[in-house]
Backbone bond lengths (Angstrom), bond angles and torsions (degrees), N, CA, C in turn:
res aa  C-N    CA-C-N  psi(-1)  N-CA   C-N-CA  omega(-1)  CA-C   N-CA-C  phi
1 M - - - 1.471 - - 1.535 114.53 -
2 C 1.344 113.65 -39.77 1.539 113.22 177.80 1.500 112.15 -64.18
3 N 1.303 115.52 -31.13 1.537 116.79 179.08 1.508 111.27 -67.18
4 M 1.375 113.32 -41.01 1.424 117.28 -179.40 1.512 110.72 -65.15
5 L 1.369 117.51 -42.87 1.424 119.38 177.02 1.548 114.24 -59.71
6 R 1.367 111.07 -40.85 1.479 113.48 174.61 1.459 115.72 -58.15
7 W 1.405 111.91 -40.28 1.364 116.08 -179.72 1.539 117.00 -67.91
8 V 1.296 113.23 -37.15 1.397 117.87 178.70 1.587 107.69 -69.26
9 Q 1.248 118.68 -42.19 1.420 117.12 176.82 1.513 111.60 -66.48
10 G 1.323 114.98 -34.95 1.514 117.07 177.32 1.524 109.68 -66.26
11 S 1.252 122.79 -36.62 1.400 124.54 -175.81 1.630 109.36 -68.74
12 Q 1.324 113.39 -36.00 1.565 118.50 172.96 1.454 107.59 -73.42
13 A 1.337 120.14 -36.73 1.526 117.95 -178.74 1.550 110.39 -72.83
14 L 1.262 116.37 -22.16 1.524 117.14 -175.15 1.560 112.42 -55.61
15 L 1.327 111.38 -47.90 1.553 117.67 -179.92 1.501 111.79 -69.00
16 L 1.354 114.05 -40.17 1.472 114.50 174.32 1.506 114.94 -61.57
17 G 1.355 111.12 -44.14 1.518 113.20 174.98 1.444 116.55 -59.35
18 T 1.345 114.39 -40.44 1.425 119.14 179.40 1.594 111.36 -63.87
19 V 1.329 113.77 -40.45 1.505 116.92 177.02 1.540 110.38 -60.99
20 F 1.354 112.31 -42.60 1.468 117.45 -175.80 1.551 108.78 -65.47
21 L 1.334 115.46 -43.57 1.527 117.32 -179.44 1.546 109.85 -66.68
22 L 1.320 117.44 -34.68 1.411 116.83 178.25 1.481 112.82 -68.60
23 L 1.209 119.10 -40.31 1.518 124.60 175.85 1.573 107.61 -61.46
24 F 1.299 117.12 -46.33 1.443 120.40 178.06 1.534 112.14 -62.08
25 M 1.379 111.42 -31.52 1.510 116.55 179.45 1.483 110.60 -61.94
26 L 1.320 114.70 -35.69 1.583 117.40 -170.71 1.453 109.94 -77.07
27 I 1.319 122.60 -11.90 1.425 121.96 -175.93 1.530 111.91 -110.47
28 I 1.343 116.45 -12.98 1.517 115.40 -174.75 1.541 107.58 -80.12
29 P 1.378 119.37 157.49 1.463 127.41 -176.66 1.516 104.26 -53.99
30 R 1.318 121.08 140.96 1.433 125.11 176.37 1.524 113.70 -61.32
31 E 1.277 115.08 -32.81 1.517 116.32 -179.77 1.513 113.38 -69.12
32 S 1.397 115.08 -17.12 1.483 114.50 178.19 1.467 115.56 -87.32
33 V 1.371 118.63 1.67 1.441 123.89 178.42 1.508 111.32 -81.52
34 A 1.243 121.66 111.15 1.543 120.64 -179.76 1.453 115.74 -72.46
35 S 1.264 112.63 145.12 1.481 120.29 178.96 1.505 109.86 -159.09
36 N 1.386 114.82 131.82 1.425 122.16 179.15 1.500 113.95 -97.97
37 S 1.289 119.59 16.14 1.457 119.83 -176.44 1.576 105.48 -130.29
38 D 1.338 111.78 -163.57 1.481 118.87 -175.98 1.539 111.46 -85.58
39 L 1.404 112.84 -0.35 1.559 113.30 -174.65 1.612 103.85 -73.73
40 S 1.273 111.38 142.32 1.470 121.19 171.52 1.549 109.67 -70.56
41 S 1.350 113.37 163.40 1.448 116.64 -178.98 1.544 106.42 -65.79
42 M 1.334 117.88 -37.22 1.483 118.62 174.56 1.443 115.63 -57.44
43 D 1.343 116.39 -40.05 1.467 118.26 179.11 1.479 113.06 -73.59
44 V 1.307 118.98 -31.95 1.415 121.99 170.84 1.489 115.50 -59.61
45 Q 1.351 117.53 -41.84 1.434 123.52 172.26 1.498 111.01 -62.48
46 A 1.347 117.56 -45.57 1.392 127.49 177.95 1.582 112.37 -51.85
47 V 1.261 111.72 -48.52 1.505 123.09 178.88 1.560 110.12 -57.33
48 I 1.255 110.87 -55.37 1.543 119.83 -178.06 1.494 106.50 -57.05
49 R 1.374 118.00 -49.19 1.439 123.13 -174.36 1.542 106.92 -60.54
50 A 1.301 116.67 -45.11 1.528 122.64 -174.82 1.548 104.97 -58.24
51 V 1.317 115.92 -48.12 1.572 120.56 -177.92 1.482 107.27 -62.93
52 Y 1.264 119.08 -44.58 1.460 124.72 -172.90 1.481 114.46 -67.07
53 E 1.332 114.76 -39.62 1.466 124.18 179.57 1.525 111.02 -91.80
54 G 1.299 122.38 -5.50 1.397 122.34 175.40 1.533 112.94 76.59
55 N 1.311 117.77 29.95 1.423 121.11 -179.09 1.585 108.02 -89.31
56 N 1.310 115.31 85.29 1.452 121.71 -173.50 1.518 110.63 -65.28
57 D 1.292 120.39 -40.51 1.456 122.29 -172.26 1.629 107.95 -63.97
58 Y 1.297 111.86 -46.08 1.413 121.70 -178.27 1.532 113.05 -61.41
59 L 1.494 111.68 -45.85 1.383 119.09 179.10 1.558 111.11 -60.67
60 T 1.292 113.55 -39.52 1.533 118.46 -178.78 1.534 107.87 -67.21
61 R 1.234 118.73 -40.30 1.522 119.65 176.39 1.488 111.93 -58.38
62 L 1.413 112.58 -47.16 1.472 115.32 -176.26 1.569 111.94 -67.71
63 I 1.371 119.16 -35.39 1.372 119.72 175.95 1.529 113.86 -64.61
64 E 1.316 116.65 -41.70 1.445 124.38 179.93 1.560 108.72 -67.42
65 K 1.345 115.49 -42.03 1.425 117.96 -176.31 1.593 111.88 -61.59
66 Y 1.400 116.49 -40.04 1.414 123.56 178.04 1.442 115.83 -94.62
67 D 1.320 118.25 13.29 1.441 120.85 177.60 1.515 119.17 52.65
68 G 1.387 112.00 38.24 1.457 122.25 178.71 1.479 117.63 89.50
69 E 1.380 118.59 -5.65 1.440 121.73 178.69 1.557 109.47 -57.35
70 V 1.327 116.80 -30.44 1.363 119.13 -177.51 1.533 114.33 -57.81
71 L 1.224 115.15 -27.10 1.543 120.42 179.71 1.582 110.50 -59.17
72 G 1.303 118.85 -27.61 1.405 122.60 179.35 1.462 117.38 -81.98
73 V 1.407 120.52 -0.79 1.368 123.84 -173.97 1.575 105.20 -78.63
74 K 1.339 113.16 138.65 1.417 124.30 -178.75 1.546 113.08 -132.24
75 L 1.241 116.66 142.20 1.465 120.78 174.57 1.545 109.87 -76.59
76 P 1.322 119.08 108.43 1.420 121.70 -172.76 1.503 112.40 -57.16
77 T 1.293 117.02 138.15 1.518 122.06 170.30 1.542 107.63 -140.28
78 K 1.362 116.08 173.77 1.459 117.51 -177.37 1.524 110.36 -73.12
79 K 1.356 120.10 -12.65 1.532 124.12 -177.28 1.504 108.52 -109.25
80 G 1.336 123.36 13.99 1.348 118.93 175.87 1.529 112.89 134.49
81 G 1.266 116.45 -75.38 1.537 120.32 177.38 1.486 110.96 155.26
82 V 1.402 117.63 161.90 1.424 122.38 -178.56 1.581 104.36 -112.67
83 G 1.172 119.99 119.35 1.519 128.00 174.72 1.421 110.49 -64.79
84 L 1.386 113.68 158.00 1.518 123.80 179.20 1.463 111.92 -61.06
85 L 1.328 122.15 -36.56 1.510 120.01 -177.29 1.470 108.08 -74.52
86 L 1.344 119.81 -33.18 1.472 119.34 177.60 1.574 109.97 -70.26
87 I 1.288 119.44 -32.07 1.500 122.27 176.99 1.516 106.81 -67.07
88 A 1.323 116.99 -50.79 1.520 120.77 -174.62 1.467 107.93 -63.33
89 S 1.350 122.52 -42.48 1.441 123.21 -179.62 1.477 115.23 -69.27
90 A 1.304 117.56 -33.30 1.492 122.60 168.83 1.483 112.93 -61.37
91 K 1.336 113.19 -37.66 1.535 117.24 176.55 1.499 115.13 -75.97
92 G 1.455 113.01 -18.12 1.490 121.48 178.83 1.496 110.45 75.53
93 N 1.325 116.38 24.93 1.529 119.92 175.60 1.484 112.17 -87.07
94 V 1.348 117.77 100.43 1.430 127.17 -177.58 1.555 110.71 -61.63
95 D 1.327 117.15 -45.17 1.360 121.77 -177.32 1.575 113.76 -62.99
96 I 1.266 116.41 -42.32 1.450 123.14 177.53 1.520 108.60 -64.41
97 V 1.425 115.01 -49.88 1.453 116.27 176.40 1.486 115.02 -57.33
98 N 1.288 118.22 -36.95 1.421 122.24 -179.23 1.566 113.26 -66.39
99 T 1.404 111.50 -39.89 1.435 120.34 -179.61 1.600 106.40 -62.51
100 L 1.357 113.26 -51.17 1.540 118.28 -176.79 1.525 108.14 -58.67
101 L 1.269 119.46 -46.76 1.453 123.02 -178.74 1.545 111.40 -60.51
102 S 1.351 112.23 -42.49 1.471 113.34 179.49 1.466 119.30 -66.74
103 Y 1.329 114.25 -15.51 1.363 123.48 179.02 1.596 113.03 -98.87
104 G 1.440 113.54 -0.16 1.321 117.46 176.29 1.532 120.90 108.82
105 A 1.308 114.48 7.20 1.475 117.32 175.95 1.456 115.12 -60.88
106 D 1.307 117.78 147.13 1.451 124.88 -176.26 1.544 112.29 -77.87
107 V 1.335 117.14 105.48 1.404 121.36 -175.05 1.545 113.09 -59.80
108 N 1.269 114.22 -22.83 1.555 117.38 -176.23 1.519 112.04 -112.59
109 E 1.398 116.41 27.83 1.391 123.07 175.58 1.543 109.83 -57.10
110 I 1.260 122.23 136.55 1.379 128.00 -174.58 1.496 110.28 -101.59
111 G 1.252 119.74 128.55 1.450 126.28 -175.72 1.492 114.72 -112.85
112 L 1.345 120.49 -165.78 1.383 121.30 -175.11 1.596 111.25 -62.72
113 G 1.248 119.21 138.67 1.408 127.12 179.97 1.502 114.58 71.93
114 G 1.399 114.32 11.67 1.473 119.30 -179.85 1.513 114.16 87.39
115 Y 1.307 117.78 3.79 1.436 123.77 -176.14 1.545 110.90 -71.64
116 R 1.319 115.61 139.62 1.405 123.45 175.07 1.547 108.34 -118.40
117 S 1.304 117.11 170.09 1.445 122.15 -177.07 1.593 109.94 -58.24
118 I 1.345 112.70 -38.61 1.488 119.47 -178.42 1.478 110.68 -64.95
119 H 1.366 120.42 -30.54 1.385 121.96 167.80 1.572 117.49 -62.71
120 N 1.366 110.22 -47.08 1.435 115.77 175.33 1.601 114.57 -52.70
121 A 1.382 110.67 -45.43 1.441 118.74 -177.99 1.607 109.79 -65.81
122 A 1.266 115.02 -41.03 1.401 116.23 -179.25 1.425 115.30 -68.30
123 V 1.307 122.44 -46.20 1.433 126.44 -177.55 1.541 114.05 -69.39
124 N 1.380 115.17 -20.76 1.386 120.72 178.47 1.546 114.53 -98.36
125 C 1.308 114.01 8.93 1.414 121.55 178.79 1.622 114.91 56.22
126 N 1.305 109.75 36.56 1.488 113.25 -171.16 1.634 106.50 -101.07
127 L 1.248 111.93 100.04 1.436 119.59 -169.74 1.561 107.34 -73.16
128 A 1.267 116.94 -46.42 1.485 119.84 178.68 1.490 111.50 -53.94
129 L 1.277 119.06 -49.20 1.475 124.99 178.22 1.577 113.19 -61.38
130 T 1.291 108.06 -42.33 1.518 112.30 179.63 1.569 108.64 -65.20
131 K 1.288 120.23 -41.48 1.487 116.73 176.09 1.464 111.29 -65.15
132 L 1.289 124.19 -36.13 1.394 123.13 175.40 1.535 119.82 -60.73
133 L 1.285 109.78 -41.37 1.411 124.30 176.13 1.501 115.25 -65.68
134 V 1.350 112.83 -42.75 1.413 119.75 179.60 1.496 113.52 -68.44
135 V 1.337 119.68 -43.25 1.485 121.85 177.90 1.545 110.71 -74.36
136 S 1.373 117.91 -14.34 1.422 123.69 175.11 1.493 114.00 -88.90
137 G 1.278 117.03 6.11 1.487 123.41 179.01 1.545 122.70 90.03
138 A 1.379 112.27 19.16 1.426 115.39 -178.94 1.542 112.92 -60.77
139 E 1.244 119.85 139.04 1.484 122.81 176.77 1.513 109.54 -69.66
140 L 1.310 118.80 109.85 1.433 121.96 -176.74 1.536 113.98 -65.02
141 D 1.328 115.82 -32.00 1.302 120.83 -171.99 1.464 116.46 -102.63
142 A 1.388 115.96 17.49 1.460 123.79 -177.88 1.543 110.58 -63.56
143 Q 1.339 117.29 138.25 1.476 117.95 -177.04 1.590 107.09 -115.34
144 T 1.321 109.73 144.88 1.529 115.56 174.22 1.503 106.75 -78.87
145 D 1.296 114.61 -175.03 1.515 121.58 -177.88 1.497 109.59 -64.36
146 L 1.332 116.79 -19.89 1.501 120.39 -179.58 1.538 108.22 -99.62
147 G 1.358 115.22 9.40 1.429 117.67 177.98 1.460 116.59 76.48
148 I 1.312 117.72 14.67 1.505 120.04 179.65 1.447 112.00 -87.63
149 T 1.280 116.29 128.90 1.454 126.87 177.25 1.553 108.68 -91.68
150 P 1.367 113.32 161.95 1.537 115.77 177.55 1.566 111.96 -61.73
151 L 1.287 116.32 -31.65 1.491 117.34 175.50 1.470 111.11 -67.09
152 M 1.387 120.02 -40.17 1.473 118.89 175.14 1.578 109.97 -64.24
153 G 1.248 113.64 -40.64 1.562 115.83 177.60 1.440 110.55 -54.96
154 A 1.275 122.16 -49.07 1.458 129.51 -178.18 1.506 108.63 -61.68
155 A 1.360 116.23 -42.87 1.484 122.64 178.80 1.557 107.96 -61.81
156 I 1.290 113.44 -52.34 1.601 116.27 -175.45 1.475 109.75 -61.65
157 L 1.435 118.92 -43.42 1.472 115.38 -179.41 1.510 115.38 -87.24
158 G 1.281 119.33 1.92 1.474 120.06 176.98 1.461 116.20 76.95
159 C 1.271 114.77 30.33 1.529 121.31 -176.30 1.563 110.33 -91.41
160 K 1.281 114.97 80.26 1.522 123.12 -169.67 1.576 107.11 -61.34
161 D 1.319 116.77 -52.65 1.436 115.85 -176.32 1.543 116.87 -62.41
162 V 1.274 116.94 -31.61 1.433 123.42 173.01 1.434 113.70 -69.46
163 L 1.380 113.24 -39.53 1.473 119.77 -179.17 1.594 108.74 -63.77
164 L 1.374 109.12 -42.85 1.555 113.86 -178.01 1.569 110.25 -63.63
165 E 1.275 114.69 -42.15 1.526 121.50 176.24 1.519 106.67 -54.41
166 L 1.339 119.87 -53.86 1.388 123.13 -178.22 1.390 114.77 -58.25
167 L 1.416 116.54 -43.34 1.491 122.24 179.21 1.525 108.22 -65.26
168 N 1.358 119.91 -44.87 1.454 119.57 -177.49 1.452 111.84 -59.99
169 H 1.373 118.06 -23.01 1.494 115.79 -177.70 1.550 110.63 -105.27
170 G 1.384 113.87 17.81 1.464 116.45 167.58 1.516 116.70 93.65
171 A 1.314 114.77 17.75 1.488 118.04 174.44 1.518 112.82 -55.60
172 D 1.297 117.38 132.42 1.492 121.72 -179.90 1.500 115.46 -71.57
173 T 1.217 116.97 119.15 1.521 118.30 -177.26 1.511 113.52 -85.95
174 Q 1.346 118.20 -8.51 1.468 122.70 -169.23 1.467 110.79 -105.94
175 I 1.374 119.52 1.02 1.495 115.28 173.55 1.540 113.02 -68.93
176 L 1.346 111.91 147.80 1.442 116.47 -178.63 1.528 110.53 -105.48
177 S 1.342 112.69 145.16 1.498 114.70 173.68 1.454 109.69 -83.31
178 N 1.328 119.06 -176.94 1.456 125.50 -173.83 1.535 109.76 -63.47
179 E 1.327 115.99 -25.26 1.466 118.39 177.86 1.450 113.57 -101.87
180 G 1.385 118.16 21.11 1.389 124.62 167.49 1.517 119.64 75.33
181 R 1.462 111.28 29.79 1.407 117.98 -178.08 1.509 112.96 -120.43
182 T 1.355 115.09 149.20 1.546 119.10 179.50 1.556 106.00 -99.33
183 A 1.338 112.12 175.30 1.455 116.87 175.54 1.490 112.41 -55.82
184 L 1.339 115.57 -40.49 1.447 118.81 -178.13 1.563 111.59 -64.89
185 D 1.351 113.51 -39.26 1.553 114.98 175.69 1.533 109.73 -57.88
186 Y 1.249 120.41 -45.69 1.422 121.23 -178.40 1.580 112.68 -67.37
187 A 1.275 114.17 -32.92 1.509 115.18 175.52 1.511 114.14 -65.00
188 K 1.320 112.39 -39.38 1.476 118.78 176.94 1.511 111.43 -65.59
189 I 1.331 114.67 -43.25 1.455 118.56 179.15 1.517 110.48 -60.33
190 K 1.355 119.47 -43.77 1.422 120.70 -177.05 1.536 111.29 -81.49
191 G 1.317 121.69 -7.30 1.464 122.60 175.21 1.509 112.60 81.47
192 W 1.269 119.16 27.04 1.476 121.77 -178.09 1.472 108.47 -86.96
193 V 1.317 121.96 92.80 1.544 124.46 -169.70 1.544 110.05 -65.22
194 E 1.400 118.90 -48.59 1.416 116.27 -175.45 1.598 109.01 -69.21
195 I 1.276 120.13 -40.07 1.426 121.75 174.00 1.467 118.16 -56.60
196 T 1.382 110.08 -38.85 1.411 119.14 177.88 1.519 110.78 -62.89
197 K 1.352 116.74 -49.60 1.431 121.86 178.17 1.526 110.93 -58.00
198 L 1.390 120.93 -43.37 1.381 118.74 179.16 1.495 115.59 -64.16
199 L 1.325 116.05 -36.06 1.424 116.90 179.07 1.501 116.18 -80.02
200 E 1.367 116.41 -20.84 1.412 122.06 172.93 1.616 109.56 -70.62
201 A 1.346 111.87 -39.52 1.461 118.72 175.83 1.531 111.51 -61.83
202 A 1.314 115.52 -42.07 1.476 122.49 -177.64 1.591 112.09 -73.31
203 D 1.339 114.37 -24.51 1.477 117.35 -177.43 1.511 115.88 -88.07
204 V 1.334 114.67 4.01 1.476 114.86 179.17 1.599 112.68 -63.15
205 G 1.389 113.51 125.85 1.483 116.53 -177.93 1.431 116.78 80.97
206 N 1.280 120.22 6.78 1.452 120.70 -179.60 1.488 112.99 -112.18
207 K 1.287 115.36 155.27 1.525 118.44 175.85 1.601 109.89 -119.43
208 P 1.181 111.49 139.40 1.491 121.10 -177.12 1.627 109.94 -56.69
209 K 1.307 120.39 140.04 1.385 123.55 178.89 1.531 110.87 -149.20
210 S 1.384 117.16 156.19 1.322 120.21 179.44 1.541 108.17 -116.66
211 I 1.402 117.98 136.47 1.427 122.54 -174.92 1.555 108.03 -113.39
212 V 1.364 114.79 -3.00 1.484 114.27 -175.42 1.500 110.73 -60.64
213 G 1.315 116.82 130.24 1.475 122.18 176.97 1.540 111.70 82.73
214 Q 1.333 121.16 0.75 1.395 121.72 176.15 1.551 113.15 -92.34
């Protein structure tokens, strides 16, 4: 239970943390912004700002100007960095996500804590974003460092429409989190009656399993 609560708090803190890091990024010296490409530090900041603010036209111009190198830009953190797609998905900006994907961004990029964009979409109940990521090849059963799948995230946060979308595309209901719980277990703990019924119907004939580390 404690692990679940930490994960819920962590999912909510992820967006706030990203916002804080973005604001911090705007005031640090340009020379401290890391880049492994020909982009200047100013351009790196401009790219991140365009994604954060949802300026799709400007982002597109930058991508084309640097022949796709922009896609490798990350917001620096002590544990590596946050990619553009992860920032856009945390913001819930479907248009920006679509642009990044259309230019070749990795839909399954792994971020801090093992989060992927599909997790961001699920825990924010963003159905449009979930649909886009699913058709773009997002790994439906990807697990965070806590073993949480997008389906579990939707079950915990009560995102019925997102949960249905994931189920309709074959999300595995029987995967276990690190604390040994399925999406159904979390739905019951949270008291989501309709979601519990949906998951119970989907669980018929299945046995719980863990895929962490496989």
